[in-house]
N, CA and C atoms as a LAMMPS dump frame, in Angstrom:
ITEM: TIMESTEP
0
ITEM: NUMBER OF ATOMS
513
ITEM: BOX BOUNDS ff ff ff
-5.0000000000000000e+02 5.0000000000000000e+02
-5.0000000000000000e+02 5.0000000000000000e+02
-5.0000000000000000e+02 5.0000000000000000e+02
ITEM: ATOMS id mol type element x y z
1 1 1 N 283.879 14.366 75.016
2 1 2 C 282.284 14.444 74.401
3 1 3 C 281.732 13.842 73.978
4 2 1 N 282.429 14.093 72.273
5 2 2 C 281.852 13.784 71.32
6 2 3 C 281.469 11.944 71.262
7 3 1 N 282.434 11.251 71.521
8 3 2 C 282.514 9.803 71.224
9 3 3 C 282.012 8.898 72.702
10 4 1 N 281.348 9.791 73.562
11 4 2 C 280.783 9.313 74.732
12 4 3 C 279.97 8.383 74.267
13 5 1 N 278.467 8.22 73.908
14 5 2 C 277.31 7.413 73.193
15 5 3 C 278.326 5.991 72.639
16 6 1 N 279.401 6.693 71.827
17 6 2 C 279.823 5.154 71.002
18 6 3 C 280.683 4.394 72.025
19 7 1 N 281.198 5.041 72.964
20 7 2 C 282.257 4.405 73.926
21 7 3 C 281.213 3.215 74.718
22 8 1 N 280.019 4.46 75.235
23 8 2 C 278.939 3.173 75.876
24 8 3 C 278.463 2.112 75.502
25 9 1 N 278.081 2.374 73.914
26 9 2 C 278.013 1.065 73.116
27 9 3 C 278.601 0.038 72.549
28 10 1 N 280.622 0.757 72.976
29 10 2 C 281.47 -0.395 72.424
30 10 3 C 281.441 -1.343 73.608
31 11 1 N 281.256 -0.448 74.393
32 11 2 C 281.292 -1.386 76.33
33 11 3 C 280.418 -1.968 76.37
34 12 1 N 279.075 -1.964 76.196
35 12 2 C 277.854 -2.631 76.394
36 12 3 C 278.139 -4.056 74.494
37 13 1 N 278.7 -3.716 74.108
38 13 2 C 278.072 -4.709 72.889
39 13 3 C 279.566 -5.699 73.247
40 14 1 N 280.997 -5.343 73.763
41 14 2 C 281.338 -6.014 74.002
42 14 3 C 281.525 -6.308 74.908
43 15 1 N 280.91 -6.794 76.116
44 15 2 C 280.241 -7.186 77.556
45 15 3 C 281.192 -8.97 76.951
46 16 1 N 280.359 -9.599 76.158
47 16 2 C 280.929 -11.037 76.39
48 16 3 C 282.356 -11.375 76.526
49 17 1 N 282.947 -10.275 75.858
50 17 2 C 284.317 -10.708 75.417
51 17 3 C 285.073 -10.25 76.838
52 18 1 N 284.826 -9.334 76.643
53 18 2 C 285.165 -8.441 78.33
54 18 3 C 284.937 -9.37 79.358
55 19 1 N 283.677 -10.07 79.522
56 19 2 C 283.538 -11.079 80.662
57 19 3 C 284.349 -12.373 80.562
58 20 1 N 284.856 -12.934 79.261
59 20 2 C 285.146 -14.001 79.422
60 20 3 C 286.681 -13.645 79.631
61 21 1 N 287.315 -12.529 79.636
62 21 2 C 288.793 -12.279 79.636
63 21 3 C 288.968 -11.849 81.131
64 22 1 N 287.999 -11.294 81.83
65 22 2 C 287.839 -11.036 83.397
66 22 3 C 287.816 -12.609 83.906
67 23 1 N 286.57 -13.726 83.665
68 23 2 C 286.069 -14.345 84.728
69 23 3 C 286.085 -15.834 84.155
70 24 1 N 286.83 -15.776 82.924
71 24 2 C 286.986 -17.31 82.306
72 24 3 C 288.794 -17.622 83.383
73 25 1 N 288.683 -18.181 84.566
74 25 2 C 289.945 -18.498 85.135
75 25 3 C 289.678 -20.549 85.263
76 26 1 N 288.582 -20.694 84.344
77 26 2 C 288.296 -22.434 84.503
78 26 3 C 288.946 -22.511 83.296
79 27 1 N 289.636 -22.358 82.343
80 27 2 C 289.937 -22.628 80.938
81 27 3 C 288.789 -22.729 80.019
82 28 1 N 288.914 -23.354 78.977
83 28 2 C 287.72 -23.791 78.161
84 28 3 C 287 -25.259 78.745
85 29 1 N 285.566 -24.323 78.397
86 29 2 C 284.543 -25.042 78.662
87 29 3 C 284.134 -26.17 78.257
88 30 1 N 282.84 -26.341 77.955
89 30 2 C 282.258 -27.528 77.188
90 30 3 C 281.88 -27.281 75.709
91 31 1 N 281.187 -27.942 75.618
92 31 2 C 280.967 -28.355 73.929
93 31 3 C 279.999 -26.81 73.413
94 32 1 N 278.824 -26.36 74.592
95 32 2 C 279.016 -25.132 74.29
96 32 3 C 279.495 -24.133 74.052
97 33 1 N 280.609 -23.84 74.75
98 33 2 C 282.057 -23.224 73.99
99 33 3 C 282.086 -23.553 72.375
100 34 1 N 282.171 -24.816 72.052
101 34 2 C 282.445 -24.911 71.162
102 34 3 C 281.816 -24.219 70.099
103 35 1 N 280.018 -25.069 70.106
104 35 2 C 279.177 -24.421 69.884
105 35 3 C 279.633 -22.804 69.293
106 36 1 N 279.573 -22.205 70.157
107 36 2 C 279.629 -20.566 70.493
108 36 3 C 280.409 -20.104 69.315
109 37 1 N 281.888 -21.042 69.902
110 37 2 C 283.137 -20.398 68.581
111 37 3 C 282.919 -21.106 66.778
112 38 1 N 281.886 -21.976 66.854
113 38 2 C 281.603 -22.173 65.516
114 38 3 C 281.173 -21.055 64.846
115 39 1 N 279.763 -21.045 65.235
116 39 2 C 278.833 -20.019 65.333
117 39 3 C 279.341 -18.563 65.064
118 40 1 N 280.141 -18.329 65.717
119 40 2 C 281.069 -16.963 65.774
120 40 3 C 281.749 -16.745 64.148
121 41 1 N 282.222 -18.019 64.258
122 41 2 C 283.111 -18.074 62.962
123 41 3 C 282.31 -18.141 62.087
124 42 1 N 281.36 -18.454 62.136
125 42 2 C 280.271 -19.139 60.883
126 42 3 C 280.289 -17.566 60.358
127 43 1 N 279.502 -16.618 61.207
128 43 2 C 279.103 -15.301 61.153
129 43 3 C 280.387 -14.377 60.354
130 44 1 N 281.556 -14.291 60.911
131 44 2 C 282.386 -13.897 60.437
132 44 3 C 282.83 -13.958 59.101
133 45 1 N 282.428 -15.37 59.253
134 45 2 C 282.954 -15.877 57.908
135 45 3 C 281.622 -15.336 56.671
136 46 1 N 280.524 -15.989 56.641
137 46 2 C 279.471 -14.77 56.149
138 46 3 C 279.55 -13.009 55.886
139 47 1 N 280.066 -12.749 57.199
140 47 2 C 280.218 -11.308 57.131
141 47 3 C 281.32 -11.019 55.931
142 48 1 N 282.42 -11.857 55.986
143 48 2 C 283.195 -11.184 55.124
144 48 3 C 283.342 -11.868 53.821
145 49 1 N 282.75 -12.693 53.573
146 49 2 C 281.759 -13.106 51.746
147 49 3 C 281.115 -12.206 51.284
148 50 1 N 280.558 -12.017 52.71
149 50 2 C 279.796 -10.77 51.62
150 50 3 C 280.301 -9.486 51.111
151 51 1 N 280.607 -8.755 52.296
152 51 2 C 281.568 -7.692 51.324
153 51 3 C 282.48 -7.904 50.765
154 52 1 N 283.079 -9.393 50.531
155 52 2 C 284.26 -9.622 49.366
156 52 3 C 283.419 -9.378 47.866
157 53 1 N 282.379 -10.064 48.056
158 53 2 C 281.188 -9.443 46.882
159 53 3 C 281.097 -8.536 46.512
160 54 1 N 280.826 -7.845 47.487
161 54 2 C 280.125 -6.819 47.145
162 54 3 C 281.11 -5.272 46.723
163 55 1 N 282.637 -6.109 47.65
164 55 2 C 283.587 -5.011 46.434
165 55 3 C 283.776 -5.228 45.686
166 56 1 N 283.859 -7.146 44.858
167 56 2 C 284.287 -6.978 43.898
168 56 3 C 282.949 -6.168 42.468
169 57 1 N 282.049 -6.342 43.263
170 57 2 C 281.095 -6.27 42.724
171 57 3 C 280.792 -4.651 42.052
172 58 1 N 281.107 -4.092 43.282
173 58 2 C 281.287 -2.425 42.948
174 58 3 C 282.87 -1.901 41.983
175 59 1 N 283.682 -2.435 42.022
176 59 2 C 285.015 -2.556 41.436
177 59 3 C 284.051 -2.723 39.912
178 60 1 N 283.347 -2.785 39.233
179 60 2 C 282.751 -2.891 37.926
180 60 3 C 281.885 -1.988 37.961
181 61 1 N 282.828 -0.925 37.064
182 61 2 C 282.002 0.41 36.487
183 61 3 C 280.154 -0.535 35.947
184 62 1 N 280.35 -1.384 35.449
185 62 2 C 279.248 -1.584 34.542
186 62 3 C 277.974 -1.838 35.526
187 63 1 N 278.213 -1.998 36.675
188 63 2 C 277.688 -2.271 38.133
189 63 3 C 277.298 -0.896 38.523
190 64 1 N 277.549 0.18 38.275
191 64 2 C 276.94 1.3 38.665
192 64 3 C 275.384 1.303 38.757
193 65 1 N 275.007 1.776 39.857
194 65 2 C 273.38 1.877 40.105
195 65 3 C 272.701 0.461 40.045
196 66 1 N 273.322 -0.867 39.661
197 66 2 C 272.8 -1.723 39.951
198 66 3 C 272.818 -2.579 41.971
199 67 1 N 272.103 -3.729 41.207
200 67 2 C 272.056 -4.158 42.79
201 67 3 C 272.725 -5.524 43.013
202 68 1 N 273.137 -5.952 43.781
203 68 2 C 274.17 -6.87 43.481
204 68 3 C 273.103 -8.626 43.976
205 69 1 N 273.042 -9.121 43.522
206 69 2 C 271.833 -10.02 43.647
207 69 3 C 271.873 -11.499 43.151
208 70 1 N 273.692 -11.821 43.392
209 70 2 C 274.239 -13.249 43.416
210 70 3 C 274.781 -13.709 44.745
211 71 1 N 274.686 -14.722 44.676
212 71 2 C 276.104 -15.092 45.398
213 71 3 C 275.405 -15.073 46.983
214 72 1 N 275.833 -14.649 48.387
215 72 2 C 275.187 -14.718 49.298
216 72 3 C 273.878 -13.805 49.371
217 73 1 N 274.131 -12.761 49.067
218 73 2 C 273.232 -11.486 48.243
219 73 3 C 272.05 -11.633 47.662
220 74 1 N 272.226 -12.844 47.336
221 74 2 C 270.365 -13.247 46.576
222 74 3 C 270.021 -14.009 48.02
223 75 1 N 270.221 -14.584 48.836
224 75 2 C 269.443 -15.118 50.511
225 75 3 C 268.888 -14.061 50.533
226 76 1 N 269.586 -12.713 50.893
227 76 2 C 269.725 -11.711 51.894
228 76 3 C 269.868 -10.813 51.217
229 77 1 N 269.266 -9.12 51.504
230 77 2 C 269.341 -8.246 50.967
231 77 3 C 270.469 -7.056 52.273
232 78 1 N 271.018 -7.95 53.214
233 78 2 C 271.765 -7.297 53.826
234 78 3 C 272.872 -8.259 54.631
235 79 1 N 273.377 -9.775 54.234
236 79 2 C 273.992 -10.499 54.809
237 79 3 C 275.066 -10.498 55.435
238 80 1 N 275.799 -9.175 54.941
239 80 2 C 276.921 -9.034 56.284
240 80 3 C 276.915 -8.692 57.099
241 81 1 N 275.433 -7.569 57.139
242 81 2 C 274.819 -6.914 58.666
243 81 3 C 274.657 -8.23 59.287
244 82 1 N 273.872 -9.35 58.703
245 82 2 C 273.179 -10.719 59.593
246 82 3 C 274.047 -11.586 60.226
247 83 1 N 274.981 -11.933 58.94
248 83 2 C 276.747 -12.238 59.871
249 83 3 C 277.172 -12.039 60.488
250 84 1 N 277.772 -9.939 60.5
251 84 2 C 277.708 -9.215 61.989
252 84 3 C 276.824 -10.035 63.322
253 85 1 N 275.637 -9.792 62.879
254 85 2 C 274.581 -10.167 64.222
255 85 3 C 275.406 -11.426 64.621
256 86 1 N 275.332 -12.56 63.55
257 86 2 C 275.396 -14.027 64.068
258 86 3 C 276.915 -14.172 64.643
259 87 1 N 278.127 -13.16 64.384
260 87 2 C 279.028 -13.284 65.17
261 87 3 C 279.038 -12.859 66.888
262 88 1 N 278.041 -11.884 66.577
263 88 2 C 278.155 -11.183 68.292
264 88 3 C 277.413 -12.496 69.153
265 89 1 N 276.185 -13.036 68.574
266 89 2 C 275.027 -14.467 69.199
267 89 3 C 276.678 -15.341 69.253
268 90 1 N 276.868 -15.529 68.556
269 90 2 C 278.101 -16.527 68.555
270 90 3 C 278.927 -16.351 69.949
271 91 1 N 279.739 -15.345 70.181
272 91 2 C 280.345 -14.803 71.409
273 91 3 C 279.601 -14.521 72.708
274 92 1 N 278.607 -14.515 72.668
275 92 2 C 277.355 -15 73.346
276 92 3 C 277.3 -15.77 74.353
277 93 1 N 276.712 -16.849 72.926
278 93 2 C 277.249 -18.287 73.43
279 93 3 C 278.496 -18.897 74.321
280 94 1 N 279.645 -18.24 73.658
281 94 2 C 280.567 -18.618 74.391
282 94 3 C 280.856 -18.146 75.495
283 95 1 N 280.037 -16.92 75.83
284 95 2 C 280.217 -16.033 77.373
285 95 3 C 279.24 -17.215 78.05
286 96 1 N 278.346 -17.62 76.978
287 96 2 C 277.188 -18.475 78.399
288 96 3 C 277.429 -19.847 78.847
289 97 1 N 278.946 -20.471 78.316
290 97 2 C 279.594 -21.184 78.934
291 97 3 C 280.229 -21.166 79.765
292 98 1 N 280.419 -19.963 80.49
293 98 2 C 280.736 -19.811 81.831
294 98 3 C 279.457 -19.58 82.838
295 99 1 N 280.275 -19.737 83.935
296 99 2 C 278.721 -18.989 84.992
297 99 3 C 278.657 -17.863 84.648
298 100 1 N 277.065 -17.193 84.994
299 100 2 C 276.792 -16.254 84.982
300 100 3 C 277.038 -15.533 83.575
301 101 1 N 277.271 -16.076 82.675
302 101 2 C 277.67 -15.327 81.537
303 101 3 C 276.289 -14.756 80.559
304 102 1 N 275.423 -15.807 80.974
305 102 2 C 273.773 -15.274 80.415
306 102 3 C 273.738 -13.906 80.483
307 103 1 N 274.286 -13.165 81.83
308 103 2 C 274.077 -11.778 82.03
309 103 3 C 274.407 -10.595 80.938
310 104 1 N 275.328 -11.133 80.151
311 104 2 C 275.914 -10.708 78.686
312 104 3 C 274.701 -10.139 77.155
313 105 1 N 273.349 -11.197 77.897
314 105 2 C 272.317 -11.07 76.495
315 105 3 C 272.254 -9.686 76.183
316 106 1 N 272.115 -8.78 76.586
317 106 2 C 272.433 -7.225 75.982
318 106 3 C 273.42 -6.801 75.223
319 107 1 N 274.047 -7.645 74.908
320 107 2 C 274.945 -7.302 74.186
321 107 3 C 274.476 -7.271 72.803
322 108 1 N 274.142 -8.737 72.418
323 108 2 C 274.154 -8.965 70.446
324 108 3 C 272.791 -8.634 70.68
325 109 1 N 271.721 -8.694 71.251
326 109 2 C 270.453 -8.19 71.345
327 109 3 C 270.743 -6.316 71.311
328 110 1 N 271.597 -5.529 71.639
329 110 2 C 271.726 -4.42 70.967
330 110 3 C 272.232 -4.16 69.398
331 111 1 N 273.244 -5.058 69.579
332 111 2 C 274.107 -5.409 68.068
333 111 3 C 272.757 -5.48 67.193
334 112 1 N 272.272 -6.313 67.333
335 112 2 C 271.242 -6.827 66.325
336 112 3 C 270.123 -5.926 65.682
337 113 1 N 269.437 -5.445 67.004
338 113 2 C 268.418 -4.357 66.513
339 113 3 C 269.183 -3.246 66.43
340 114 1 N 270.029 -3.002 66.051
341 114 2 C 270.931 -1.846 65.986
342 114 3 C 271.039 -1.766 64.467
343 115 1 N 272.135 -2.815 64.072
344 115 2 C 271.657 -3.233 62.418
345 115 3 C 270.362 -3.406 61.748
346 116 1 N 269.432 -3.733 62.677
347 116 2 C 268.044 -3.892 61.741
348 116 3 C 267.335 -3.189 61.51
349 117 1 N 267.368 -2.221 62.494
350 117 2 C 266.123 -0.996 62.821
351 117 3 C 266.933 0.07 63.091
352 118 1 N 268.176 0.445 63.396
353 118 2 C 268.268 1.497 63.723
354 118 3 C 269.392 1.8 62.278
355 119 1 N 271.122 1.928 62.942
356 119 2 C 272.159 2.239 61.788
357 119 3 C 271.86 1.591 60.879
358 120 1 N 271.892 0.229 60.403
359 120 2 C 272.239 -0.701 59.367
360 120 3 C 271.26 -0.572 58.505
361 121 1 N 270.614 -0.977 58.03
362 121 2 C 269.59 -1.558 57.422
363 121 3 C 268.268 -0.635 57.028
364 122 1 N 268.172 0.213 57.721
365 122 2 C 267.191 1.233 57.66
366 122 3 C 267.815 2.502 56.496
367 123 1 N 268.684 2.481 57.26
368 123 2 C 269.601 3.73 56.387
369 123 3 C 269.841 3.708 55.007
370 124 1 N 270.034 2.561 54.53
371 124 2 C 270.617 1.625 53.362
372 124 3 C 269.267 1.578 52.15
373 125 1 N 267.943 0.594 53.267
374 125 2 C 266.913 0.409 52.36
375 125 3 C 266.502 2.103 51.765
376 126 1 N 266.296 2.641 52.552
377 126 2 C 266.289 4.481 52.43
378 126 3 C 266.828 5.125 51.31
379 127 1 N 267.822 4.939 51.236
380 127 2 C 268.898 5.183 50.314
381 127 3 C 268.459 4.648 48.668
382 128 1 N 267.537 3.21 48.926
383 128 2 C 267.868 2.62 47.729
384 128 3 C 266.477 2.632 47.569
385 129 1 N 265.502 2.991 47.818
386 129 2 C 263.862 2.779 47.985
387 129 3 C 263.297 3.739 46.098
388 130 1 N 264.395 4.847 46.062
389 130 2 C 264.357 5.249 44.786
390 130 3 C 265.309 4.505 43.632
391 131 1 N 265.567 3.634 43.98
392 131 2 C 266.618 3.406 42.655
393 131 3 C 265.738 2.568 41.549
394 132 1 N 265.985 2.444 40.467
395 132 2 C 265.474 1.423 39.363
396 132 3 C 265.493 -0.2 40.076
397 133 1 N 264.656 -0.893 40.143
398 133 2 C 264.935 -2.37 39.927
399 133 3 C 264.827 -3.155 41.798
400 134 1 N 264.545 -1.802 42.626
401 134 2 C 264.623 -1.768 44.365
402 134 3 C 263.81 -2.865 44.471
403 135 1 N 262.493 -2.186 43.995
404 135 2 C 261.023 -2.84 44.49
405 135 3 C 261.176 -4.199 44.366
406 136 1 N 261.681 -4.36 43.408
407 136 2 C 261.308 -6.069 42.506
408 136 3 C 262.662 -7.06 43.519
409 137 1 N 263.539 -5.964 44.074
410 137 2 C 264.689 -6.892 44.663
411 137 3 C 264.257 -6.956 45.651
412 138 1 N 263.108 -6.153 46.981
413 138 2 C 262.854 -6.229 48.18
414 138 3 C 261.607 -7.424 47.564
415 139 1 N 260.875 -7.116 46.981
416 139 2 C 259.71 -8.326 47.141
417 139 3 C 260.692 -10.021 46.955
418 140 1 N 261.662 -10.108 46.149
419 140 2 C 262.217 -11.256 45.856
420 140 3 C 263.239 -11.705 47.07
421 141 1 N 263.58 -11.035 47.615
422 141 2 C 265.013 -11.423 48.731
423 141 3 C 264.904 -10.775 50.403
424 142 1 N 264.717 -11.707 51.412
425 142 2 C 264.359 -11.177 52.54
426 142 3 C 265.528 -9.996 53.152
427 143 1 N 264.94 -8.911 53.796
428 143 2 C 265.951 -8.047 54.088
429 143 3 C 267.053 -8.358 55.231
430 144 1 N 266.764 -9.417 55.976
431 144 2 C 267.911 -9.862 56.749
432 144 3 C 268.339 -11.115 57.012
433 145 1 N 267.8 -12.137 57.701
434 145 2 C 267.457 -13.556 57.81
435 145 3 C 267.908 -14.243 56.47
436 146 1 N 268.617 -14.613 56.386
437 146 2 C 269.06 -15.258 54.787
438 146 3 C 268.027 -16.327 54.718
439 147 1 N 267.021 -16.542 53.308
440 147 2 C 266.291 -17.487 52.716
441 147 3 C 265.873 -17.406 51.129
442 148 1 N 265.365 -18.393 51.076
443 148 2 C 265.516 -19.037 49.453
444 148 3 C 264.579 -17.634 49.123
445 149 1 N 265.031 -17.123 47.251
446 149 2 C 264.306 -15.691 46.933
447 149 3 C 263.32 -16.124 46.64
448 150 1 N 262.065 -15.277 46.425
449 150 2 C 260.506 -15.542 46.747
450 150 3 C 260.198 -15.234 45.089
451 151 1 N 259.505 -16.007 44.527
452 151 2 C 259.707 -16.086 42.435
453 151 3 C 258.459 -14.789 42.761
454 152 1 N 258.818 -13.189 42.159
455 152 2 C 258.183 -12.455 42.146
456 152 3 C 257.456 -12.348 40.393
457 153 1 N 256.432 -12.568 40.297
458 153 2 C 256.428 -12.155 38.27
459 153 3 C 256.844 -10.786 37.918
460 154 1 N 257.127 -10.232 36.914
461 154 2 C 257.719 -8.609 36.692
462 154 3 C 256.801 -7.771 36.483
463 155 1 N 255.513 -8.682 36.183
464 155 2 C 254.554 -7.064 35.986
465 155 3 C 253.47 -7.192 37.552
466 156 1 N 254.052 -7.94 38.054
467 156 2 C 253.307 -7.675 39.441
468 156 3 C 254.052 -6.569 40.275
469 157 1 N 255.292 -6.676 40.212
470 157 2 C 256.498 -5.877 40.417
471 157 3 C 255.816 -4.289 40.195
472 158 1 N 255.435 -4.295 38.277
473 158 2 C 255.51 -3.184 38.155
474 158 3 C 253.869 -2.6 38.786
475 159 1 N 252.999 -3.314 38.499
476 159 2 C 251.803 -3.169 38.558
477 159 3 C 251.934 -2.957 40.211
478 160 1 N 252.656 -2.999 41.305
479 160 2 C 252.767 -2.476 42.367
480 160 3 C 252.466 -0.989 42.747
481 161 1 N 253.253 -0.28 41.667
482 161 2 C 253.354 0.877 41.272
483 161 3 C 252.085 2.09 41.039
484 162 1 N 251.466 1.39 40.375
485 162 2 C 250.205 2.105 39.684
486 162 3 C 248.864 2.381 40.167
487 163 1 N 248.355 2.868 40.521
488 163 2 C 247.021 3.24 41.684
489 163 3 C 246.016 2.914 40.508
490 164 1 N 245.41 2.306 41.41
491 164 2 C 243.583 1.61 40.669
492 164 3 C 243.182 2.488 40.963
493 165 1 N 242.329 2.453 39.288
494 165 2 C 241.258 3.14 38.752
495 165 3 C 240.057 3.662 40.206
496 166 1 N 239.448 4.85 40.506
497 166 2 C 238.646 4.863 40.911
498 166 3 C 237.272 4.21 40.285
499 167 1 N 236.159 3.396 41.097
500 167 2 C 234.927 3.17 39.919
501 167 3 C 233.564 3.558 41.292
502 168 1 N 232.651 3.396 40.459
503 168 2 C 231.767 3.679 41.111
504 168 3 C 231.363 3.118 42.419
505 169 1 N 231.584 2.037 43.023
506 169 2 C 231.501 2.039 44.169
507 169 3 C 232.205 2.203 44.793
508 170 1 N 233.6 2.69 44.94
509 170 2 C 234.898 3.523 45.37
510 170 3 C 234.597 4.616 45.952
511 171 1 N 233.775 5.744 45.312
512 171 2 C 233.345 6.636 45.018
513 171 3 C 231.907 7.403 46.33
């Protein structure tokens, strides 16, 4: 009974793969199938590269309490989670290449929402919020979807922690 909820989530999330295993008697479908396989592969590659970068970074004792801001981590604070989400959306596209495959839409949606808003990003962000340099990293780097870093002036990051003094007009 302890793992019941996890089992339900596994069933829901793996639905596109189960759907393909059960209903794909026609063989490989069309270009949509290929697009889905490419997308899932790119998501898996991104997740693997991000995890490898993090593994190598954490292995160096000089990086203790620092943030990885190079490689794919320069463009997203959680590129491994983004890669995971892309992987599942790719599998969904593969499932959609077969009749009624669209009914598995909830699978990538659930995993994306869980990673972004429940079990992945929020937990790590909360753990990092008090660490030095994290506020600046937050201001420069997108949280989930990879994008180019924003320019942030160092004094602007430091000023964001200062409270504005009270003036006569404010009182």
